[in-house]
C-alpha positions as CSV (number, residue, x, y, z in Angstrom):
1,X,-3.6,-23.7,4.3
2,X,-3.2,-20.2,2.7
3,X,-6.2,-18.0,3.0
4,X,-7.3,-16.2,-0.2
5,X,-9.3,-13.1,-0.6
6,X,-13.0,-14.0,-1.1
7,X,-13.4,-11.6,-3.9
8,X,-10.3,-13.0,-5.7
9,X,-11.9,-16.4,-5.5
10,X,-15.2,-15.2,-6.9
11,X,-13.4,-13.3,-9.7
12,X,-11.5,-16.5,-10.6
13,X,-14.6,-18.6,-10.7
14,X,-16.4,-16.0,-12.8
15,X,-13.4,-15.9,-15.2
16,X,-13.3,-19.7,-15.7
17,X,-17.1,-19.9,-16.1
18,X,-17.3,-16.7,-18.2
19,X,-19.9,-15.1,-16.0
20,X,-20.2,-12.2,-13.6
21,X,-20.7,-11.8,-9.9
22,X,-24.0,-10.0,-10.7
23,X,-25.2,-13.1,-12.5
24,X,-24.3,-15.3,-9.5
25,X,-26.4,-13.4,-7.1
26,X,-29.5,-13.7,-9.3
27,X,-32.3,-15.6,-7.8
28,X,-32.2,-18.2,-10.7
29,X,-31.9,-21.9,-10.8
30,X,-30.5,-22.1,-14.3
31,X,-27.4,-24.2,-14.7
32,X,-25.4,-21.3,-16.1
33,X,-25.8,-19.6,-12.7
34,X,-25.9,-22.4,-10.2
35,X,-22.8,-24.3,-11.3
36,X,-20.5,-21.3,-10.8
37,X,-22.3,-20.3,-7.7
38,X,-21.7,-23.8,-6.2
39,X,-18.1,-23.6,-7.2
40,X,-17.8,-20.3,-5.4
41,X,-19.3,-21.9,-2.3
42,X,-16.8,-24.7,-2.5
43,X,-13.7,-22.6,-3.0
44,X,-14.8,-20.0,-0.4
45,X,-15.3,-22.7,2.1
46,X,-12.0,-24.4,1.3
47,X,-9.7,-21.4,0.9
48,X,-11.1,-18.8,3.4
49,X,-12.0,-18.6,7.0
50,X,-15.6,-17.7,6.2
51,X,-18.4,-19.5,7.9
52,X,-21.4,-20.7,6.0
53,X,-23.5,-17.7,7.0
54,X,-20.9,-15.3,5.7
55,X,-20.6,-17.2,2.4
56,X,-24.4,-17.1,2.1
57,X,-24.5,-13.4,2.6
58,X,-22.1,-12.8,-0.3
59,X,-24.8,-14.3,-2.6
60,X,-27.9,-13.1,-0.8
61,X,-28.7,-16.7,0.3
62,X,-29.0,-18.5,3.7
63,X,-26.6,-21.0,5.1
64,X,-28.8,-24.0,4.3
65,X,-28.6,-23.0,0.6
66,X,-24.8,-23.1,0.9
67,X,-24.8,-26.5,2.6
68,X,-27.1,-27.8,-0.1
69,X,-24.9,-26.3,-2.8
70,X,-21.7,-27.8,-1.4
71,X,-23.3,-31.3,-1.4
72,X,-24.6,-30.8,-5.0
73,X,-21.2,-29.6,-6.1
74,X,-19.5,-32.8,-5.0
75,X,-22.1,-34.8,-7.0
76,X,-21.6,-32.6,-10.1
77,X,-17.9,-33.0,-10.0
78,X,-18.3,-36.8,-9.8
79,X,-20.7,-37.1,-12.7
80,X,-19.7,-34.3,-15.1
81,X,-16.3,-34.1,-16.6
82,X,-16.6,-30.5,-17.7
83,X,-17.4,-29.4,-14.2
84,X,-14.4,-31.3,-12.9
85,X,-12.2,-29.7,-15.6
86,X,-13.4,-26.2,-14.5
87,X,-12.8,-27.1,-10.9
88,X,-9.2,-28.2,-11.7
89,X,-8.6,-24.9,-13.6
90,X,-9.9,-22.8,-10.8
91,X,-7.8,-24.8,-8.3
92,X,-4.7,-24.3,-10.5
93,X,-5.3,-20.5,-10.8
94,X,-5.9,-20.2,-7.0
95,X,-2.9,-22.3,-6.1
96,X,-0.3,-20.8,-8.4
97,X,1.7,-19.3,-5.5
98,X,0.9,-22.1,-3.1
99,X,1.3,-25.9,-3.1
100,X,0.4,-27.6,-6.4
101,X,-3.1,-29.0,-6.7
102,X,-3.7,-32.7,-7.6
103,X,-6.5,-33.0,-10.2
104,X,-9.0,-35.9,-10.1
105,X,-7.6,-37.3,-13.3
106,X,-4.0,-37.5,-12.0
107,X,-5.3,-39.0,-8.7
108,X,-7.2,-41.7,-10.6
109,X,-4.2,-42.4,-12.9
110,X,-2.1,-43.0,-9.8
111,X,-4.7,-45.2,-8.3
112,X,-4.9,-47.3,-11.5
113,X,-1.2,-48.1,-11.2
114,X,-1.9,-50.2,-8.1
């Protein structure tokens, strides 16, 4: 797996969600802030060597908050198509120079063939 710059990941998530890093570190539980924050947790965990504590420090949180956010993000992607679309877009942008990303939709289409 290719490691990405954490700040590039945060910038990419902010670009897709049309928000700013400053908004993500707010102590707010509004959806407009938590969805991109959770996406950052996910992509930072997946594409960097950062441990949970380090990810939490980037957002002024603790590691338990990151664990909770990672679990919630999985649920959000399952239930909300718009979150899944943004996830796929972020993955596409991050993986342009690396291996292609398989979206949920294409994975399900392949599964339906069987």
